[in-house]
C-alpha positions in Angstrom: 78.3 62.7 119.0 75.8 65.5 118.0 74.9 65.8 114.4 76.7 69.0 114.6 79.7 67.7 115.7 79.4 64.9 113.0 79.2 67.4 110.3 82.1 69.4 111.6 84.1 66.3 111.7 83.0 65.2 108.0 84.0 68.9 106.8 87.6 68.8 108.6 88.2 65.3 106.8 86.9 66.7 103.4 89.3 69.6 103.8 92.1 67.5 104.8 91.5 65.1 102.0 91.7 68.1 99.5 95.0 69.4 101.4 96.6 66.0 101.0 95.4 65.8 97.4 96.7 69.2 96.6 100.3 68.5 98.6 100.7 65.6 96.6 99.8 67.5 93.2 102.4 70.3 94.6 104.9 67.8 95.3 104.7 66.2 91.7 104.7 69.4 90.1 107.9 70.5 92.0 109.8 67.4 90.8 108.5 68.2 87.2 109.8 71.8 87.7 113.0 70.7 89.1 113.6 68.2 86.1 112.8 71.2 83.7 115.2 73.4 85.4 117.8 70.9 85.3 117.3 70.6 81.6 117.2 74.3 80.9 120.5 74.7 82.9 122.3 71.9 81.1 120.9 73.3 77.8 122.4 77.1 78.8 125.6 75.8 80.5 127.8 77.2 78.3 126.3 80.6 78.9 126.3 80.7 82.6 129.2 82.1 84.4 130.3 81.2 88.0 128.4 84.3 89.3 125.8 86.3 87.8 122.2 86.3 86.0 121.7 85.3 82.6 118.6 86.1 80.7 117.9 83.6 77.9 116.0 84.7 74.7 112.9 83.3 76.2 113.1 86.0 79.0 113.9 83.1 81.6 116.7 84.3 84.2 119.4 81.9 85.5 121.2 83.4 88.5 124.3 81.7 89.7 126.8 82.0 92.8 128.2 80.2 95.6 127.6 80.6 99.3 130.2 80.9 101.9 130.5 79.4 105.4 133.0 80.1 108.1 134.2 77.4 110.5 134.2 79.3 113.7 136.8 77.3 115.3 139.4 78.0 112.8 138.5 81.5 112.7 138.8 81.6 116.6 142.3 80.1 116.2 143.2 82.7 113.3 142.1 85.6 115.8 144.3 84.3 118.9 147.2 84.3 116.3 146.4 87.6 115.0 146.1 88.9 118.6 149.3 87.2 119.4 151.3 89.2 116.6 151.8 85.9 114.6 149.7 87.4 111.5 152.2 90.2 111.1 151.1 90.7 107.2 147.5 91.1 108.0 146.8 94.7 109.1 143.3 94.1 110.6 141.3 91.0 111.7 138.4 90.9 109.1 135.8 89.5 111.4 133.7 91.1 113.9 133.5 89.7 117.5 131.0 87.0 117.0 133.2 85.9 114.1 130.9 87.0 111.6 132.8 87.7 108.4 132.8 91.7 107.8 132.9 91.6 104.0 133.8 95.1 103.5 137.4 94.2 105.5 137.6 90.8 103.8 137.1 92.6 100.3 140.0 94.9 101.3 142.4 92.2 102.2 141.6 90.2 99.2 142.1 93.2 96.9 145.5 93.9 98.7 146.9 90.7 98.4 144.4 87.9 97.7 147.1 85.0 97.8 147.6 86.0 101.7 144.5 86.2 102.4 143.6 82.7 101.2 146.4 81.4 102.6 145.9 82.7 106.1 142.0 82.4 106.3 141.2 79.8 103.5 141.6 76.9 106.2 138.1 78.6 107.7 136.4 79.0 104.6 134.2 76.6 102.7 132.3 77.5 99.7 129.8 75.9 97.8 127.7 76.5 94.8 124.2 78.1 95.4 121.3 76.4 93.6 120.4 78.2 90.2 117.3 80.7 90.6 114.8 80.7 88.1 112.3 83.6 87.6 110.6 85.1 84.6 111.7 88.7 83.3 108.8 90.9 83.2 
């Protein structure tokens, strides 16, 4: 191994060591941040709604909500039922061909008859809370 190659290898090792140390610091900082976020969320729990953004007097914003996922096999069964005329009360099928939700159509059906919508399509829907998002308001 030439001197130049040895120097480059030492430089690479030094950079690798610095990266590793910084990655560890980043991980520790993230854990500390998540702990503080949990404490802030608990402190402001009575102010948070299921969906929306709350700005605390200190200008920290907490955004809440939920994400939806649709079970494709269940949506497929519902599409077959719709196509066969078994869902007569549903005026149109609110999913595109790839069974991606058409949010505009879903909203229309929910607004027209929420109970019927969830009775029919609820089997294919899973909701879960989104992680609370944090940022400083400028």
